[in-house]
TILOPA-133747 format. One record per residue (C-alpha): residue in one letter; z, x negated, y negated. Coordinates in steps of 0.1 Angstrom, whole numbers, plus 2048, in hexadecimal, padded with zeros to 3 digits. Example, Ala and Ser with C-alpha at 12.3 -4.5 7.8 and 13.67 -1.06 7.14 Angstrom:
{A, {84E, 785, 82D}};
{S, {847, 777, 80B}};
This chain:
{X, {221, 879, 682}};
{X, {22A, 856, 678}};
{X, {227, 847, 658}};
{X, {208, 82C, 64E}};
{X, {20E, 80A, 651}};
{X, {214, 7FA, 62D}};
{X, {209, 7D7, 629}};
{X, {211, 7CF, 605}};
{X, {235, 7D9, 5EE}};
{X, {23C, 7F4, 5E0}};
{X, {22A, 7F9, 5BF}};
{X, {23B, 80F, 5A2}};
{X, {23C, 80C, 581}};
{X, {24F, 7F6, 57A}};
{X, {237, 7DA, 592}};
{X, {235, 7D6, 5B4}};
{X, {25E, 7D7, 5C9}};
{X, {260, 7C8, 5EF}};
{X, {275, 7D5, 60B}};
{X, {284, 7B4, 612}};
{X, {293, 7A5, 634}};
{X, {2B1, 78E, 629}};
{X, {2C1, 773, 643}};
{X, {2D7, 758, 637}};
{X, {2E9, 73D, 64F}};
{X, {300, 73A, 63E}};
{X, {310, 71A, 652}};
{X, {2EF, 706, 64B}};
{X, {2EA, 710, 623}};
{X, {316, 709, 61F}};
{X, {313, 6EA, 62F}};
{X, {2F9, 6DD, 61A}};
{X, {2FB, 6E9, 5FD}};
{X, {31E, 6D7, 603}};
{X, {312, 6B7, 600}};
{X, {2FC, 6BD, 5EA}};
{X, {312, 6D1, 5CF}};
{X, {331, 6DD, 5DB}};
{X, {336, 6F4, 5B8}};
{X, {315, 704, 5C9}};
{X, {323, 705, 5EA}};
{X, {33E, 719, 5DE}};
{X, {329, 733, 5C3}};
{X, {313, 73D, 5E5}};
{X, {32F, 743, 5FD}};
{X, {347, 756, 5EC}};
{X, {330, 769, 5D1}};
{X, {315, 774, 5E4}};
{X, {310, 791, 5C7}};
{X, {304, 780, 5B1}};
{X, {2EB, 769, 5BF}};
{X, {2D8, 787, 5CF}};
{X, {2D9, 798, 5B2}};
{X, {2CB, 77E, 5A3}};
{X, {2B1, 77D, 5BC}};
{X, {2A6, 7A2, 5B7}};
{X, {289, 79A, 5A1}};
{X, {278, 77A, 59E}};
{X, {250, 772, 599}};
{X, {233, 769, 5AD}};
{X, {20B, 762, 5A4}};
{X, {206, 78A, 5A4}};
{X, {225, 78D, 584}};
{X, {241, 79E, 589}};
{X, {255, 7AF, 5A9}};
{X, {275, 7BB, 5B4}};
{X, {284, 7B7, 5D2}};
{X, {29E, 7D1, 5EA}};
{X, {2B1, 7C2, 601}};
{X, {2AF, 7D8, 61F}};
{X, {2BE, 7C2, 63B}};
{X, {2D7, 7AC, 62F}};
{X, {2E4, 799, 64B}};
{X, {2FA, 778, 64B}};
{X, {305, 765, 668}};
{X, {320, 74F, 665}};
{X, {339, 73D, 67A}};
{X, {35C, 750, 67B}};
{X, {372, 72E, 68A}};
{X, {364, 719, 66D}};
{X, {357, 735, 64F}};
{X, {36E, 750, 659}};
{X, {37C, 755, 636}};
{X, {359, 756, 61F}};
{X, {353, 77A, 636}};
{X, {364, 794, 620}};
{X, {349, 781, 600}};
{X, {32E, 78D, 613}};
{X, {33E, 7B2, 625}};
{X, {342, 7B6, 5F9}};
{X, {323, 7AC, 5F3}};
{X, {317, 7C4, 60E}};
{X, {30D, 7AE, 628}};
{X, {30C, 7B6, 64A}};
{X, {31F, 795, 65D}};
{X, {319, 78C, 67B}};
{X, {32F, 774, 68A}};
{X, {31D, 752, 699}};
{X, {33E, 743, 6AF}};
{X, {33A, 71E, 6BD}};
{X, {329, 71D, 6DE}};
{X, {326, 6FA, 6E6}};
{X, {33B, 6D9, 6E7}};
{X, {327, 6CD, 6CA}};
{X, {335, 6F0, 6B7}};
{X, {30A, 6FD, 6B4}};
{X, {313, 720, 6AD}};
{X, {2FB, 73A, 6B7}};
{X, {2EE, 740, 693}};
{X, {2CF, 73B, 697}};
{X, {2C3, 752, 6B5}};
{X, {2D5, 76D, 6A8}};
{X, {2C4, 76B, 681}};
{X, {2A1, 769, 69C}};
{X, {2A9, 785, 6B0}};
{X, {2AD, 795, 691}};
{X, {294, 793, 67D}};
{X, {27B, 79D, 69C}};
{X, {28D, 7B9, 69E}};
{X, {284, 7C2, 677}};
{X, {25E, 7B8, 67C}};
{X, {25C, 7D4, 699}};
{X, {278, 7E9, 680}};
{X, {266, 80C, 679}};
{X, {26F, 802, 656}};
{X, {252, 7E6, 647}};
{X, {261, 7D0, 63E}};
{X, {24A, 7BA, 621}};
{X, {25C, 79B, 619}};
{X, {277, 784, 631}};
{X, {28D, 771, 623}};
{X, {29D, 755, 638}};
{X, {2BC, 73D, 62A}};
{X, {2B7, 722, 63D}};
{X, {2AA, 6FB, 63D}};
{X, {2A7, 6FA, 662}};
{X, {284, 6F3, 669}};
{X, {28E, 706, 690}};
{X, {283, 727, 681}};
{X, {260, 71F, 679}};
{X, {255, 732, 698}};
{X, {266, 751, 685}};
{X, {255, 748, 663}};
{X, {237, 743, 671}};
{X, {23C, 767, 685}};
{X, {243, 77A, 66D}};
{X, {220, 76D, 655}};
{X, {20E, 779, 674}};
{X, {217, 79B, 673}};
{X, {20A, 799, 64B}};
{X, {22F, 795, 639}};
{X, {23E, 784, 61B}};
{X, {255, 766, 621}};
{X, {268, 756, 610}};
{X, {281, 735, 618}};
{X, {29C, 729, 60B}};
{X, {2AF, 706, 614}};
{X, {2CF, 6FA, 60A}};
{X, {2C2, 6D7, 613}};
{X, {29E, 6C3, 61A}};
{X, {28B, 6DB, 633}};
{X, {26D, 6CB, 647}};
{X, {24A, 6CF, 63A}};
{X, {23B, 6E5, 654}};
{X, {258, 6F7, 64D}};
{X, {254, 704, 62C}};
{X, {22D, 703, 627}};
{X, {22D, 722, 63B}};
{X, {242, 736, 626}};
{X, {233, 746, 608}};
{X, {252, 73A, 5EE}};
{X, {267, 722, 5EF}};
{X, {28A, 721, 5DB}};
{X, {292, 6FB, 5E4}};
{X, {2B8, 6F1, 5E7}};
{X, {2B9, 6E6, 5C0}};
{X, {2AE, 70A, 5B7}};
{X, {2C5, 71C, 5CD}};
{X, {2E1, 704, 5C0}};
{X, {2D3, 710, 59D}};
{X, {2CC, 734, 5A6}};
{X, {2F0, 736, 5B9}};
{X, {303, 72A, 596}};
{X, {2F3, 732, 577}};
{X, {2F2, 755, 56A}};
{X, {2CD, 759, 565}};
{X, {2B5, 752, 583}};
{X, {2A0, 730, 585}};
{X, {280, 744, 58E}};
{X, {27E, 757, 569}};
{X, {25D, 749, 55F}};
{X, {267, 74A, 53A}};
{X, {25E, 728, 527}};
{X, {278, 716, 52B}};
{X, {284, 6FA, 50B}};
{X, {26E, 6D8, 518}};
{X, {28E, 6BF, 51B}};
{X, {274, 6A2, 512}};
{X, {24A, 6A5, 50C}};
{X, {239, 698, 528}};
{X, {217, 68A, 525}};
{X, {1F9, 6A5, 534}};
{X, {1DE, 68B, 549}};
{X, {1BF, 6A0, 53B}};
{X, {198, 696, 53D}};
{X, {18C, 68E, 51D}};
{X, {17E, 6AD, 50B}};
{X, {16B, 6AE, 4E7}};
{X, {178, 6C4, 4D4}};
{X, {16E, 6D8, 4B7}};
{X, {17D, 6D3, 493}};
{X, {196, 6E7, 48A}};
{X, {187, 705, 474}};
{X, {19D, 710, 458}};
{X, {1AB, 734, 459}};
{X, {1AB, 748, 436}};
{X, {1C7, 757, 42F}};
{X, {1BC, 77C, 432}};
{X, {1AE, 775, 452}};
{X, {1BE, 783, 46E}};
{X, {1CD, 76D, 48D}};
{X, {1B2, 774, 4AB}};
{X, {1C6, 786, 4CA}};
{X, {1C4, 777, 4E7}};
{X, {1AE, 787, 503}};
{X, {1BE, 799, 51B}};
{X, {1B4, 78C, 539}};
{X, {1BB, 76A, 52B}};
{X, {1DE, 772, 526}};
{X, {1DE, 784, 548}};
{X, {1D1, 765, 558}};
{X, {1E7, 74D, 53F}};
{X, {204, 761, 54B}};
{X, {1F3, 75E, 574}};
{X, {1F6, 737, 56D}};
{X, {215, 731, 55C}};
{X, {22E, 74E, 577}};
{X, {216, 734, 594}};
{X, {223, 718, 586}};
{X, {249, 71F, 577}};
{X, {24E, 72E, 59E}};
{X, {23B, 712, 5B1}};
{X, {256, 6F9, 5C6}};
{X, {23F, 6D7, 5B9}};
{X, {222, 6D4, 5A5}};
{X, {203, 6ED, 5AE}};
{X, {1DF, 6E0, 5B9}};
{X, {1C5, 6E8, 59B}};
{X, {1AF, 6FB, 5B5}};
{X, {1D2, 711, 5BA}};
{X, {1D2, 713, 593}};
{X, {1B0, 71C, 592}};
{X, {1AE, 739, 5B0}};
{X, {1D0, 749, 59A}};
{X, {1BE, 747, 576}};
{X, {19A, 758, 586}};
{X, {1AF, 775, 595}};
{X, {1C2, 77B, 577}};
{X, {19F, 779, 564}};
{X, {181, 77E, 577}};
{X, {16C, 773, 559}};
{X, {17A, 74F, 554}};
{X, {15F, 746, 56A}};
{X, {141, 755, 556}};
{X, {150, 74A, 536}};
{X, {150, 71F, 53A}};
{X, {177, 72B, 53D}};
{X, {17C, 73F, 51C}};
{X, {163, 724, 50E}};
{X, {171, 704, 513}};
{X, {161, 6F7, 530}};
{X, {178, 6F2, 54D}};
{X, {19A, 6FC, 560}};
{X, {1A5, 6D9, 54F}};
{X, {1A1, 6DE, 528}};
{X, {1A2, 709, 52D}};
{X, {1C9, 6FA, 536}};
{X, {1D0, 6E6, 51B}};
{X, {1C2, 6FE, 508}};
{X, {1D9, 716, 513}};
{X, {1F4, 70E, 522}};
{X, {1FB, 6ED, 510}};
{X, {223, 6ED, 51F}};
{X, {217, 6E5, 53E}};
{X, {20A, 6C5, 551}};
{X, {1F2, 6B9, 561}};
{X, {1DD, 6A0, 572}};
{X, {1BB, 69E, 575}};
{X, {1BB, 686, 595}};
{X, {1AC, 693, 5B9}};
{X, {1B8, 6AE, 5C4}};
{X, {1CB, 6B4, 5A0}};
{X, {1E4, 6C5, 597}};
{X, {1FB, 6DF, 57E}};
{X, {222, 6D7, 57A}};
{X, {241, 6E4, 569}};
{X, {247, 6C9, 551}};
{X, {26F, 6CF, 552}};
{X, {276, 6CD, 574}};
{X, {254, 6B3, 583}};
{X, {240, 695, 573}};
{X, {222, 683, 57E}};
{X, {23A, 671, 593}};
{X, {241, 690, 5AB}};
{X, {21F, 691, 5B0}};
{X, {215, 69C, 5D4}};
{X, {207, 67F, 5EB}};
{X, {20D, 66A, 5C7}};
{X, {217, 643, 5D3}};
{X, {219, 632, 5B3}};
{X, {217, 60E, 5C0}};
{X, {1F7, 5FA, 5B8}};
{X, {1E6, 5F9, 5D8}};
{X, {1FE, 60E, 5F3}};
{X, {1F9, 609, 613}};
{X, {1EE, 624, 62E}};
{X, {210, 622, 640}};
{X, {222, 62B, 61A}};
{X, {205, 649, 613}};
{X, {20A, 65C, 639}};
{X, {230, 655, 631}};
{X, {229, 667, 60F}};
{X, {215, 687, 61E}};
{X, {22B, 690, 63E}};
{X, {24E, 68E, 62E}};
{X, {244, 694, 608}};
{X, {257, 678, 602}};
{X, {256, 66F, 5DC}};
{X, {236, 64F, 5D9}};
{X, {24A, 63B, 5C5}};
{X, {23B, 61A, 5C7}};
{X, {25C, 5FF, 5CF}};
{X, {260, 5F2, 5AC}};
{X, {266, 619, 5A3}};
{X, {281, 61D, 5C2}};
{X, {294, 5FB, 5B8}};
{X, {296, 60D, 595}};
{X, {29E, 633, 59E}};
{X, {2BB, 625, 5B7}};
{X, {2CA, 60C, 59C}};
{X, {2C9, 627, 580}};
{X, {2DD, 63E, 597}};
{X, {2F6, 621, 5A1}};
{X, {2F8, 618, 580}};
{X, {305, 63E, 578}};
{X, {31C, 641, 596}};
{X, {333, 62B, 580}};
{X, {333, 637, 564}};
{X, {332, 65C, 56B}};
{X, {33D, 675, 58B}};
{X, {321, 680, 59B}};
{X, {31B, 6A0, 590}};
{X, {2F5, 6AB, 5A1}};
{X, {2E3, 6BF, 582}};
{X, {2EB, 6A2, 569}};
{X, {2EE, 682, 57D}};
{X, {2C5, 687, 583}};
{X, {2C2, 68F, 560}};
{X, {2D0, 66D, 55A}};
{X, {2C3, 659, 570}};
{X, {2A2, 664, 569}};
{X, {2A9, 663, 546}};
{X, {2AB, 640, 54F}};
{X, {291, 639, 562}};
{X, {275, 647, 54D}};
{X, {287, 62D, 52B}};
{X, {27E, 60F, 544}};
{X, {25A, 61F, 54A}};
{X, {262, 627, 56E}};
{X, {24C, 649, 571}};
{X, {268, 65E, 584}};
{X, {26B, 682, 584}};
{X, {28D, 69A, 581}};
{X, {281, 6A9, 5A3}};
{X, {279, 685, 5B0}};
{X, {29A, 67D, 5A7}};
{X, {2AC, 69A, 5B9}};
{X, {295, 692, 5D7}};
{X, {2A6, 672, 5DA}};
{X, {2C9, 67E, 5D7}};
{X, {2BF, 699, 5F2}};
{X, {2BE, 684, 609}};
{X, {2D2, 665, 600}};
{X, {2F0, 684, 608}};
{X, {2E2, 68C, 624}};
{X, {2E7, 66E, 62F}};
{X, {307, 66E, 62F}};
{X, {310, 658, 612}};
{X, {329, 66C, 5FC}};
{X, {31D, 660, 5D6}};
{X, {33B, 64F, 5C7}};
{X, {344, 638, 5B0}};
{X, {342, 61C, 5C2}};
{X, {322, 61E, 5DB}};
{X, {30D, 5FE, 5CB}};
{X, {2E4, 602, 5C6}};
{X, {2E2, 5EF, 5E9}};
{X, {2F7, 60C, 5F9}};
{X, {2E1, 62A, 5EC}};
{X, {2C4, 61B, 5F6}};
{X, {2CC, 616, 61F}};
{X, {2DC, 63E, 61C}};
{X, {2B4, 643, 60A}};
{X, {29D, 62E, 623}};
{X, {2B4, 63F, 63E}};
{X, {2A9, 65F, 639}};
{X, {28C, 655, 632}};
{X, {283, 646, 652}};
{X, {296, 668, 661}};
{X, {27C, 67C, 651}};
{X, {260, 66A, 660}};
{X, {26E, 665, 680}};
{X, {272, 690, 680}};
{X, {24E, 691, 675}};
{X, {243, 686, 698}};
{X, {238, 662, 684}};
{X, {233, 644, 69B}};
{X, {23E, 628, 68E}};
{X, {247, 607, 69C}};
{X, {265, 5F0, 691}};
{X, {24B, 5E0, 67A}};
{X, {245, 603, 66A}};
{X, {268, 60B, 669}};
{X, {274, 5EC, 656}};
{X, {254, 5F1, 63E}};
{X, {25F, 60F, 635}};
{X, {282, 609, 62A}};
{X, {276, 5ED, 618}};
{X, {263, 600, 603}};
{X, {27A, 61E, 5F8}};
{X, {298, 608, 5FA}};
{X, {287, 5F0, 5DC}};
{X, {289, 5D8, 5EA}};
{X, {2B4, 5DB, 5E4}};
{X, {2B3, 5D8, 610}};
{X, {2A4, 5B4, 60D}};
{X, {2BA, 591, 618}};
């Protein structure tokens, strides 16, 4: 007699537990991390047991969960990376050799990974989660197949990934988050409230506040209702684990799922979602500009809002580029500030992914440019993957050229129809005017 199909994670006294199948496209991840952060690349390749243990627990909008990695498969090209095989074998991985099959050096990792994942979908063991560690958008059909089978999909990337590929995942661990995960002791997926690096303005609709009530010395402090506490925790978990600012509509759903009384009580007497957030979660950044977003100020700012173009009169072309490629919607003037700040920093300091992005962000904000740290990281990643080495000899024009090449490449990859004039306009915009003349 066959056992009934299981459609959700096991629930134990300690919380949810996912039976997980993990598939690692080693070549893709290692090469991507080498470009972004060589230290992270070596940590990924030489100590997989560390980052695997970091992934054994996590948090999503429904709360905490743990993973049990029933399948651990790593696909690598033995002619290039055989020295790393023992590290993964020791960490309990099944290592699948994928030698080059073409003159161009293309290995068989993709097809082997897909075949094994499809076999896992049909296996007697029901895997609730499939983790695909690769930025290769060729795995989009696989992710869609997993979702159609009602399986959770998590994608980990080490380089820029196509928006369509990210969109089919339930959760995405970006290249910067992966680099932090493999090099830091504490998981980047933790949702405990971290120390905020700097004050960030919170844009909320004006709300009349009642005058403060003086509490009598003998009066006990008011206890937060368990439901409100649950809603607060659920929202915080959702925002802290998001790879970008979260739409306000999503936050409404998360909060009301945790506390169904919020709608009837008019958001615990505050009158709406924004004033409720301002009272319950003042540490989060919010924007009321339609469609509205909520974000973690430690990682994002208003300049990181999806679809945001900060020109006073952005063109239709700029809006399209932002919409289909996730290119940060800075104005040409702010791109110029960012690229000049990055060039100046590289002349004064050796490139370090985390420290460089922090310093450049600080310089941009000191000059009045609304540039978030994730925006700086996005631009740096694009420049690196365009093939430019970030050394002290590069100029702002060099950076602008590489960044513009990357954006145009993203547009072509998204199948945008562009005329020669469109390409020129895009390069002038994202190059901050540094490419003119």
